[in-house]
N, C-alpha and C positions, 0 to 999 in steps of 0.2 A: 730357342725354339718354343718359348712359352706362349707365343701367339698362335700356335696351332690348336684348333678346336675340333677339326674333322679330319678323317683319314685322307680325304681328297685335297686337303691343304698342302700335302707333301708333293713336291715336284719329283719328276723322274730322276733328276740329278741327286736330290736328297735321298731318295729311296735307294739309288745305286750305291750310296755311301753306307747303308745299313750293314751291320754284321749279318752273317748267315742266320743267326737266331732272331735278330730284329726283323729281318726280311720275312722269315717264316711266320713270326707273330703278326706282322703287318698283313701278310697275304691271307692268313686265316681269319683275322678280324675283318678284313675287307670282304671276304667271301660270306661270313656270317652277316655282315651289314647288308649285303646285297640280298640275302635270303629274307632278312627282316623287311626290307623294302618291298620285296615280292609279296610277302605275307600281308603287309599293310594294304597293298593294292588289291589282293584277293578279298580281304575283309571288307574293303570299301565296296567292291563289286557285290559281295554277299549281302551287304546292308541294302544296296539298291534292289537286289532280287527279292529280299524280304519285303520291302516297301511295295514293290509291284505285286507280290503275291497277296499281301493284305488287301490291297486295293481290289485285286481280282475277286478275293473272297467276299468282300463287302459289296462290290458292284453287282455280283451275281447272287447276293443274298445267301451265300453258303455259310458265312461266319455266324456263329451263335450270338455274336455281339448285336446282330440285328434285332434279336428278341429283347435284348437289354434296352434298346432304343425304342421298343414298342412296335417294331416291324415284324412281319412274318418271314421266316427263312424259306428259301426255295426247297422243293422236295429234293432230298439228298440222303443217301444211305448213311445212317448214324454210325454204323460199324466202320464204314470207310472213313468218315470224318474223324472218328476216334483214332483209327490206325494212322491216318495222315498226321494228326496232331501229335500222337505219341512218338511217331518216327522222327518228326522234325524236332520235337522237344529233346529226344535222346541225342540226336546229332548236335543240336545246339549246346546241350550240357557237356557232351564229349569235347567239343571244341573249346568251350569255356574252361573246362578242367585242364586241358592241355596248355592253353595259353596261361592260365593262372599258375600251373605247376612250373612251367618254364620261366615265368616272370620271377618266381621265388628262387629258382635255381641260379638266375643271373645276379651275381653279387659282385658289384664292382669293388667292394672291399677286399675281395680275393685277389684283385689285380693291383690295386693301389692302396696305400695307407691313407686313411682318412684323418 
């Protein structure tokens, strides 16, 4: 079975031959893998939402980057702008820390000998 690279490479017949412990390990790994795929999809969507939001900010001259390029920003409450920026930055940092923490926690060396 050295030619197997992915969980989906196993057939139903092969899975049926697993011991109870192997079946449980397979099922749990498969569940985690599906969650990772879902997270990857969500992060892709989030990236698109970020791009759309930046375009919105720049098109409506809300972004302070307009001043950097020599343009004037639209009239906009500075306190609100700072609250929006701080909130999004906090959310982004929290997600980044969670992803980074979990990445460090996943150590395949704990599963197989290298």
